[in-house]
VMD Tcl script that draws the C-alpha trace (Angstrom):
set ca {
  {77.63 -44.50 -69.58}
  {74.01 -44.28 -70.21}
  {73.18 -42.48 -67.05}
  {75.68 -39.64 -68.29}
  {73.92 -39.45 -71.73}
  {70.14 -39.44 -70.59}
  {70.42 -38.27 -66.85}
  {69.84 -39.56 -63.90}
  {65.88 -41.45 -62.93}
  {63.36 -38.95 -61.85}
  {62.51 -40.54 -58.87}
  {64.11 -37.86 -56.56}
  {62.02 -35.14 -57.94}
  {58.81 -36.83 -56.95}
  {59.52 -37.06 -53.51}
  {60.56 -33.27 -53.27}
  {57.52 -32.16 -55.03}
  {54.88 -33.97 -52.47}
  {56.84 -32.48 -49.78}
  {56.86 -29.01 -51.63}
  {52.93 -29.82 -52.08}
  {52.50 -30.69 -48.34}
  {54.38 -27.91 -47.21}
  {52.29 -25.22 -49.58}
  {49.06 -26.94 -48.12}
  {50.08 -26.37 -44.54}
  {51.16 -22.69 -45.29}
  {47.67 -22.33 -47.07}
  {45.99 -23.29 -43.66}
  {47.79 -21.26 -41.85}
  {46.93 -18.37 -44.09}
  {43.14 -19.27 -43.95}
  {43.49 -19.26 -40.13}
  {45.15 -15.31 -40.26}
  {42.49 -14.33 -42.49}
  {39.74 -15.65 -40.31}
  {41.46 -13.84 -37.27}
  {41.92 -10.52 -39.28}
  {38.53 -10.26 -40.23}
  {36.85 -11.07 -36.92}
  {39.47 -7.79 -35.51}
  {38.41 -5.67 -38.64}
  {34.66 -6.24 -37.74}
  {35.13 -5.75 -34.50}
  {36.83 -2.53 -35.21}
  {34.18 -1.46 -37.58}
  {31.30 -1.91 -34.87}
  {33.12 0.14 -32.60}
  {33.47 2.72 -35.14}
  {29.85 3.18 -35.94}
  {29.18 3.24 -32.10}
  {31.79 6.24 -31.75}
  {30.04 7.74 -34.84}
  {26.79 7.65 -33.11}
  {27.77 9.17 -30.21}
  {29.29 11.74 -31.92}
  {32.66 11.17 -30.51}
  {34.69 11.20 -33.70}
}
mol new
graphics top color blue
foreach p $ca { graphics top sphere $p radius 0.5 }
foreach p [lrange $ca 0 end-1] q [lrange $ca 1 end] { graphics top cylinder $p $q radius 0.2 }
display resetview
């Protein structure tokens, strides 16, 4: 009867929260890696554009 009045214990919510935090950390790591790759590609394209500009091949 008291379970209906006061609800169930919050132990299950903690396990779900930890799983969510783990997933968010993995996603953050993946996004940071993607950011590094994209910055590297953007830098390469910028250098390529500078070379074309110097050669007047716009």
